[in-house]
KELO-317778 format. One record per residue: chain; residue number from 0; x, y, z of N, C-alpha, C in turn; residue in three letters. Coordinates in steps of 0.2 Angstrom, whole numbers. Each point is the difference from the previous one (the first is absolute). Example, Ala and Ser with C-alpha at 12.3 -4.5 7.8 and 13.67 -1.06 7.14 Angstrom:
2
NODE c   k n.east n.north  n.up ca.east ca.north ca.up c.east c.north  c.up   r
NODE A   0     66     -28    39      -4        6     0      4       6     0 ALA
NODE A   1     -2       5    -4       4        6     1     -4       5     3 SER
END
This chain:
182
NODE c   k n.east n.north  n.up ca.east ca.north ca.up c.east c.north  c.up   r
NODE A   0      4      -6     0      -4        6     0      4       6     0 UNK
NODE A   1      6       0     4       4        6     0      4       1    -7 UNK
NODE A   2      1      -5    -3       4        0    -7     -5       3    -5 UNK
NODE A   3     -7      -1     1      -5        2    -5     -1       8     1 UNK
NODE A   4      0       2     7       0        7     1      6       4    -2 UNK
NODE A   5      6      -3     1       6        3    -2      0       1    -8 UNK
NODE A   6     -2      -5    -3       0        0    -7     -5       5    -3 UNK
NODE A   7     -6       1     3      -4        5    -2      2       7     1 UNK
NODE A   8      3       1     6       3        7     1      6       1    -4 UNK
NODE A   9      4      -4    -2       6        1    -4     -2       1    -7 UNK
NODE A  10     -6      -4    -2      -2        1    -7     -3       7    -1 UNK
NODE A  11     -4       2     5      -3        7     0      5       5    -1 UNK
NODE A  12      5       0     4       6        5     0      4       0    -6 UNK
NODE A  13      1      -6    -3       4       -1    -6     -4       2    -6 UNK
NODE A  14     -6      -1     0      -4        2    -6     -1       8     0 UNK
NODE A  15     -1       3     6       0        7     1      6       3    -2 UNK
NODE A  16      6      -3     2       6        3    -2      2       0    -7 UNK
NODE A  17     -2      -6    -3       1        0    -8     -4       5    -3 UNK
NODE A  18     -7       0     2      -4        5    -4      2       7     1 UNK
NODE A  19      2       2     7       2        7     1      7       1    -4 UNK
NODE A  20      4      -4    -1       7        1    -3     -1       1    -7 UNK
NODE A  21     -6      -2    -3      -1        1    -7      3      -5    -4 UNK
NODE A  22     -1      -6     2       3       -6    -3     -4      -1    -7 UNK
NODE A  23      3      -1    -6      -4        0    -6     -6      -5     0 UNK
NODE A  24      1      -5     3      -5       -5     1     -5       1     6 UNK
NODE A  25     -3       6    -1      -4        3     6     -6      -5     1 UNK
NODE A  26     -3      -3    -6      -5       -5     1      2      -6     4 UNK
NODE A  27      6      -2    -1       3       -5     5     -1       2     7 UNK
NODE A  28      2       6     2       0        2     6     -7       0     3 UNK
NODE A  29     -5       2    -4      -7        1     2     -3      -7     1 UNK
NODE A  30      2      -5    -4      -2       -7     1      3      -3     6 UNK
NODE A  31      6       2     2       3       -2     7     -4       3     5 UNK
NODE A  32     -2       6    -1      -4        4     6     -6      -4     1 UNK
NODE A  33     -4      -2    -6      -6       -4     1      1      -6     3 UNK
NODE A  34      5      -4    -1       1       -6     3      2       1     8 UNK
NODE A  35      4       5     1       1        1     7     -6       2     4 UNK
NODE A  36     -5       4    -3      -6        2     3     -4      -6     2 UNK
NODE A  37     -1      -5    -5      -4       -6     0      3      -4     6 UNK
NODE A  38      7       0     0       3       -4     6     -1       2     6 UNK
NODE A  39      0       7     1      -2        3     6     -7      -1     3 UNK
NODE A  40     -4       0    -5      -7       -2     1     -1      -7     3 UNK
NODE A  41      4      -4    -3      -1       -7     2      3      -1     7 UNK
NODE A  42      5       3     2       3        0     6     -5       3     5 UNK
NODE A  43     -4       5    -1      -5        3     4     -5      -5     1 UNK
NODE A  44     -2      -4    -5      -6       -5     0      3      -6     4 UNK
NODE A  45      6      -1     1       2       -6     3      1      -6    -4 UNK
NODE A  46      0       1    -7       1       -6    -5      8      -1     0 UNK
NODE A  47      2      -6    -2       7       -1    -1      2      -3    -7 UNK
NODE A  48     -5       1    -5       1       -3    -7      3       6    -4 UNK
NODE A  49      4      -2    -5       3        5    -4     -5       4    -4 UNK
NODE A  50      2       7    -1      -5        4    -3      3       2    -7 UNK
NODE A  51     -3      -1    -5       2        2    -7     -6       3    -3 UNK
NODE A  52      1       6    -4      -6        2    -4     -3      -5    -4 UNK
NODE A  53     -6       1    -2      -4       -5    -4      3       0    -7 UNK
NODE A  54      2       5    -2       3        1    -7      6       5     0 UNK
NODE A  55      6      -3     1       6        5     0      4       0    -6 UNK
NODE A  56      1       6    -3       3        0    -6      6       5     1 UNK
NODE A  57      6      -3     0       6        4     1      4       0    -7 UNK
NODE A  58      1       6    -2       4        0    -7      7       3     2 UNK
NODE A  59      5      -3    -1       7        2     1      3       1    -7 UNK
NODE A  60      2       6    -1       3        2    -7      8       0     2 UNK
NODE A  61      3      -3    -5       7        0     1      3       4    -5 UNK
NODE A  62      7       2     1       3        4    -5      7       1     2 UNK
NODE A  63      4       4    -4       7        1     1      2       7    -2 UNK
NODE A  64      6       2     2       3        7    -2      4      -2    -6 UNK
NODE A  65     -1       4    -6       5       -1    -5      4       7    -1 UNK
NODE A  66      6      -1    -2       4        5    -2     -1       3    -7 UNK
NODE A  67     -1       7     0      -1        3    -7      5       5    -1 UNK
NODE A  68      2       1    -6       5        5    -2      0       2    -7 UNK
NODE A  69      3       5    -2       0        3    -6      5       5    -2 UNK
NODE A  70      2       1    -6       5        5    -2     -3       6    -2 UNK
NODE A  71      3       6     3      -3        7    -2      5       4    -3 UNK
NODE A  72     -2       5    -4       5        4    -3     -3       7     2 UNK
NODE A  73      4       5     3      -2        6     2      4       6    -4 UNK
NODE A  74     -4       5    -1       4        6    -3     -4       6     1 UNK
NODE A  75      4       6     0      -3        6     2      5       6    -1 UNK
NODE A  76     -2       6    -1       4        6    -1     -1       5     6 UNK
NODE A  77      5       3     2       0        5     6      4       6    -2 UNK
NODE A  78     -1       6     4       3        6    -1      7       0     4 UNK
NODE A  79      5       2    -3       6        1     4      2       8     1 UNK
NODE A  80      1       2     6       1        7     1      7       2    -4 UNK
NODE A  81      0       6    -2       6        3    -4      7      -2     3 UNK
NODE A  82      1       0     6       7       -2     3     -1      -7     3 UNK
NODE A  83     -5      -3    -1      -1       -7     3     -3       1     7 UNK
NODE A  84     -3      -5     2      -4        0     7     -4      -6     1 UNK
NODE A  85     -5       1     4      -4       -5     2     -6      -1    -5 UNK
NODE A  86     -1      -6    -3      -5       -1    -5     -4      -6     2 UNK
NODE A  87     -7       1    -2      -4       -6     1     -3      -2    -7 UNK
NODE A  88      0      -6    -2      -2       -2    -7     -5      -5     1 UNK
NODE A  89     -6       1    -3      -5       -5     0      1      -5    -5 UNK
NODE A  90      0      -7     2       1       -5    -4     -6      -4    -1 UNK
NODE A  91     -2      -2    -7      -6       -4    -1      2      -6    -4 UNK
NODE A  92     -4      -5     0       1       -6    -4     -6      -5     1 UNK
NODE A  93      0      -5    -3      -5       -6     0      4      -6     2 UNK
NODE A  94     -4      -5     3       2       -6     2     -5      -5    -1 UNK
NODE A  95      2      -6    -1      -4       -6     0      3      -5     5 UNK
NODE A  96     -4      -3     4       3       -5     5     -4      -6     0 UNK
NODE A  97      4      -6     2      -3       -6     0      4      -5     5 UNK
NODE A  98     -3      -6     1       3       -5     4      5      -4    -5 UNK
NODE A  99      3      -5     3       4       -4    -4     -3      -5    -5 UNK
NODE A 100     -7      -2     2      -3       -4    -4     -4       4    -6 UNK
NODE A 101      0       7     1      -4        4    -5     -7       0     0 UNK
NODE A 102     -3      -4     5      -7        0     1     -3       6     4 UNK
NODE A 103      4       3     5      -2        6     3      3       6    -3 UNK
NODE A 104     -4       4    -3       3        6    -4     -3       6     2 UNK
NODE A 105      3       6    -2      -3        6     1     -1       3    -7 UNK
NODE A 106     -4       5     0      -1        4    -6      6       5     0 UNK
NODE A 107      1       4    -6       5        6     0     -2       4     6 UNK
NODE A 108      6       1     4      -1        4     6      4       7    -1 UNK
NODE A 109     -3       5     1       4        7     0      4       1     6 UNK
NODE A 110      6       2    -1       5        2     6      2       7    -1 UNK
NODE A 111     -1       3     6       2        7     0      4       1     7 UNK
NODE A 112      6       3    -1       4        0     6      5       6    -1 UNK
NODE A 113      2       4     5       4        6     0      7      -3     2 UNK
NODE A 114      6       3    -3       6       -1     3      3       7     1 UNK
NODE A 115      3       1     6       3        7     1      8      -1     1 UNK
NODE A 116      3       5    -2       8        0     1      3       6    -2 UNK
NODE A 117      6       1     2       4        6    -2      3      -1    -6 UNK
NODE A 118     -1       4    -5       3       -1    -7      5       6    -1 UNK
NODE A 119      6      -1    -3       5        5    -2     -1       0    -8 UNK
NODE A 120      1       6    -2       0        1    -8      6      -5    -3 UNK
NODE A 121     -2      -3    -6       4       -4    -4      4      -6     4 UNK
NODE A 122     -4      -2     5       2       -6     4     -5      -6    -1 UNK
NODE A 123      3      -6    -1      -4       -6    -1     -4      -1     7 UNK
NODE A 124     -7      -2    -1      -4       -1     6     -2      -7     0 UNK
NODE A 125      1      -3     6      -2       -7     2     -4       0     6 UNK
NODE A 126     -6      -3     1      -4        0     6     -4      -6     0 UNK
NODE A 127     -1      -3     6      -5       -6     1     -6       2     3 UNK
NODE A 128     -6      -2    -3      -7        2     3     -3      -7     2 UNK
NODE A 129     -4       1     5      -4       -6     3     -7       1    -1 UNK
NODE A 130     -3      -2    -6      -7        1    -1     -4      -5     5 UNK
NODE A 131     -6       2     2      -5       -4     3     -7       1    -3 UNK
NODE A 132     -2      -5    -3      -7        1    -4     -4      -6     2 UNK
NODE A 133     -7       1     0      -5       -5     1     -2      -2    -6 UNK
NODE A 134      0      -7    -1      -2       -3    -6     -5      -5     0 UNK
NODE A 135     -5       0    -4      -6       -4     0      2      -7    -4 UNK
NODE A 136     -2      -6     3       2       -6    -4     -6      -4    -1 UNK
NODE A 137      1      -4    -6      -5       -4    -2      2      -7    -1 UNK
NODE A 138     -4      -5     0       1       -7    -1     -5      -3    -4 UNK
NODE A 139      1      -2    -6      -5       -3    -5     -5       5    -1 UNK
NODE A 140      2       7    -1      -5        5    -2     -4       2     6 UNK
NODE A 141      1      -2     6      -4        1     6      5       4     5 UNK
NODE A 142     -3       6     2       4        4     5      1      -4     7 UNK
NODE A 143      6       0     2       2       -3     6      2       4     6 UNK
NODE A 144      1       6    -2       3        5     5      5       5    -2 UNK
NODE A 145      2       4     5       6        4    -2      5       0     6 UNK
NODE A 146      6       2    -2       6        0     5      5       5    -2 UNK
NODE A 147      4       2     5       5        5    -1      6      -3    -3 UNK
NODE A 148      3       3    -5       6       -2    -4      6       5     2 UNK
NODE A 149      6      -2     2       5        4     1      7      -3    -3 UNK
NODE A 150      4       4    -1       7       -2    -3      4       7    -1 UNK
NODE A 151      5      -1    -4       5        5    -1      1       1    -8 UNK
NODE A 152      0       6    -2       1        2    -7      6       5     0 UNK
NODE A 153      5      -1    -4       6        4     0     -1       4    -7 UNK
NODE A 154      0       7     1      -1        4    -5      6       5    -1 UNK
NODE A 155      1       2    -6       6        4    -2     -1       4    -6 UNK
NODE A 156      4       5     0       0        5    -6      5       5     0 UNK
NODE A 157      0       5    -5       5        5     0     -3       7    -1 UNK
NODE A 158      1       5     4      -4        6     0      2       3    -7 UNK
NODE A 159     -5       3    -3       1        4    -6     -3       7     0 UNK
NODE A 160      4       5     1      -3        7     1     -4       0     7 UNK
NODE A 161     -6       2     0      -4        1     6     -4      -7     2 UNK
NODE A 162      1      -5    -4      -4       -6     1      4      -6     1 UNK
NODE A 163     -2      -5     3       3       -7     0     -6      -5    -1 UNK
NODE A 164      2      -5    -4      -4       -5    -2      3      -7     3 UNK
NODE A 165     -4      -3     5       2       -6     3     -4      -6    -2 UNK
NODE A 166      3      -5    -1      -4       -7    -1      4      -6     3 UNK
NODE A 167     -4      -5     1       4       -6     2     -6      -5     1 UNK
NODE A 168      3      -6     3      -5       -6     0      2      -4     7 UNK
NODE A 169     -5      -4     2       1       -4     5     -5      -5     1 UNK
NODE A 170      0      -4     6      -6       -4     1     -3       2     7 UNK
NODE A 171     -7      -1    -1      -4        0     6     -3      -6     2 UNK
NODE A 172      0      -2     7      -2       -6     2     -6       1     6 UNK
NODE A 173     -4      -6     1      -5        0     5     -2      -7     1 UNK
NODE A 174     -5      -1     4      -4       -6     1     -7       1     1 UNK
NODE A 175     -4      -5    -2      -7        1     0     -3      -7     2 UNK
NODE A 176     -5       0     4      -4       -6     2     -4      -3    -5 UNK
NODE A 177      0      -6    -2      -4       -3    -5     -4      -6     2 UNK
NODE A 178     -7       0     0      -3       -6     3      0      -5    -6 UNK
NODE A 179      1      -7     3       0       -5    -4     -7      -1    -4 UNK
NODE A 180      0      -3    -6      -6       -2    -3     -4      -5     4 UNK
NODE A 181     -6       1     0      -5       -5     4     -2      -6    -4 UNK
END
């Protein structure tokens, strides 16, 4: 009898903790809550037989994290002060990202990032930027979610008059959770 009471109490607290924590399988937590409530009622009534709902349907979805990556090319133009100085250059480009199998893919993703540096007239410029973009992913044409992609892109260029043109390329990486097919 003590084991049944302890089981009922632990089940109620566990179910409430799972539900409050926002576990993705909230329906699972709710069904545990129902089972625990039924067990508590049985204990009050003095019965010792196991309690199960008449029709319990528990659906557990499985999945995994997959690594996604892609190559990006960035370029942009910026103003250079007459005697050199601090300059901020907007860099833009596009990227396509996918996993190793090619099943999880993104559409063309627009990338916009600024690079700031001190530039001297007639001196070669080399700088690394770390873009962070959110990318939407699809599997078999079906939207599966979005994730942040980060990485480094090295850009370079040579000032010409009052302007500098920078371009470069690199890889962005991330991971996204993908549910297994049912």
